[in-house]
C-alpha positions in Angstrom: 75.8 -90.9 18.3 74.1 -88.0 17.2 73.2 -86.7 13.7 73.0 -83.4 14.6 69.3 -83.2 12.5 67.2 -85.4 14.2 65.5 -85.0 17.8 67.9 -84.7 20.7 68.6 -87.4 22.3 68.3 -87.0 26.6 65.5 -85.0 25.8 62.5 -87.4 26.4 61.6 -85.2 29.8 60.9 -81.6 30.5 63.7 -80.4 32.1 64.3 -79.8 35.8 66.0 -77.7 38.1 69.1 -76.3 37.0 69.1 -78.2 33.7 66.8 -75.4 32.5 69.7 -73.2 31.8 71.3 -75.0 29.3 68.7 -76.9 28.3 67.8 -76.7 24.3 64.3 -75.3 24.7 66.0 -72.4 26.8 66.5 -70.8 22.8 63.4 -70.1 21.8 62.5 -67.6 24.5 66.1 -66.0 23.5 65.5 -65.8 20.4 62.6 -64.1 21.1 63.7 -61.1 22.5 66.2 -60.7 19.7 64.2 -60.4 17.7 61.1 -58.1 19.4 62.9 -56.5 22.2 65.0 -52.9 21.2 66.3 -52.1 24.3 70.1 -52.6 23.5 70.9 -53.9 26.9 68.7 -56.5 26.7 70.2 -57.7 23.3 73.3 -57.8 24.6 72.5 -60.1 27.4 70.3 -62.6 25.0 73.2 -62.3 22.2 75.5 -63.4 25.7 73.6 -66.1 27.0 73.2 -68.1 23.5 77.3 -67.3 22.3 78.1 -69.0 26.2 75.6 -71.4 26.1 76.9 -72.2 22.7 80.5 -71.9 23.4 82.8 -75.0 23.1 82.2 -79.4 22.7 79.9 -80.2 25.5 77.1 -82.3 24.2 74.6 -79.2 25.7 76.3 -76.6 23.6 76.2 -78.9 20.4 72.3 -79.5 21.3 72.2 -75.6 21.6 73.8 -74.6 18.6 71.5 -77.1 16.9 68.6 -75.7 18.7 69.0 -72.4 17.5 69.7 -73.6 13.2 65.9 -75.5 14.3 64.1 -72.7 15.0 65.4 -70.5 13.1 67.6 -68.1 14.9 70.8 -67.9 12.5 69.0 -65.0 10.6 67.5 -63.3 13.6 71.5 -63.1 15.2 72.8 -61.9 11.3 70.0 -59.2 10.9 71.2 -57.8 14.8 74.8 -57.4 12.5 73.4 -54.6 11.3 72.4 -52.7 14.7 74.1 -49.4 15.8 75.5 -50.2 18.9 79.0 -52.0 19.2 78.0 -53.9 22.1 75.1 -55.5 20.6 77.4 -56.0 17.4 80.3 -57.7 19.5 78.1 -60.0 21.3 76.0 -60.9 18.1 79.1 -61.7 15.9 81.0 -63.9 18.8 77.6 -65.8 19.4 77.4 -66.6 15.4 81.5 -67.8 15.5 80.6 -70.0 18.4 77.3 -70.9 16.3 79.5 -71.9 12.9 81.3 -74.6 15.7 78.6 -76.5 14.2 79.4 -77.2 10.4 75.8 -76.8 9.5 75.7 -73.3 10.8 78.8 -72.3 9.4 77.8 -73.4 6.1 74.1 -71.2 6.2 75.7 -68.4 7.8 78.5 -68.5 5.3 76.5 -68.7 2.2 72.7 -67.9 2.8 72.3 -65.2 5.8 75.7 -63.3 4.8 74.7 -59.9 5.3 75.0 -57.7 1.6 78.3 -55.4 1.7 
């Protein structure tokens, strides 16, 4: 049983074919887009992709949520809540909701990353 902290199980081999769509290594390119891009359509799409990948209890969704945390992606998502675009904020908020399915992420989002009101 994976502890949510250590190395991801089943990831000793690089992803191949369709597995690249949900493999935790996909998190880094999405986070790069979210941190470096200013196009609202791209931001909404990248946040929506992470939102979908992090949804549910599928083992790869669990890995994606942990990968976002490990890649320091939670602060990037929280910061995007400040953007002046409702579609982006909605996608980011839903992505954060899905990230919070992981108890460690939930604690980080709720205590350390909450934007000041």
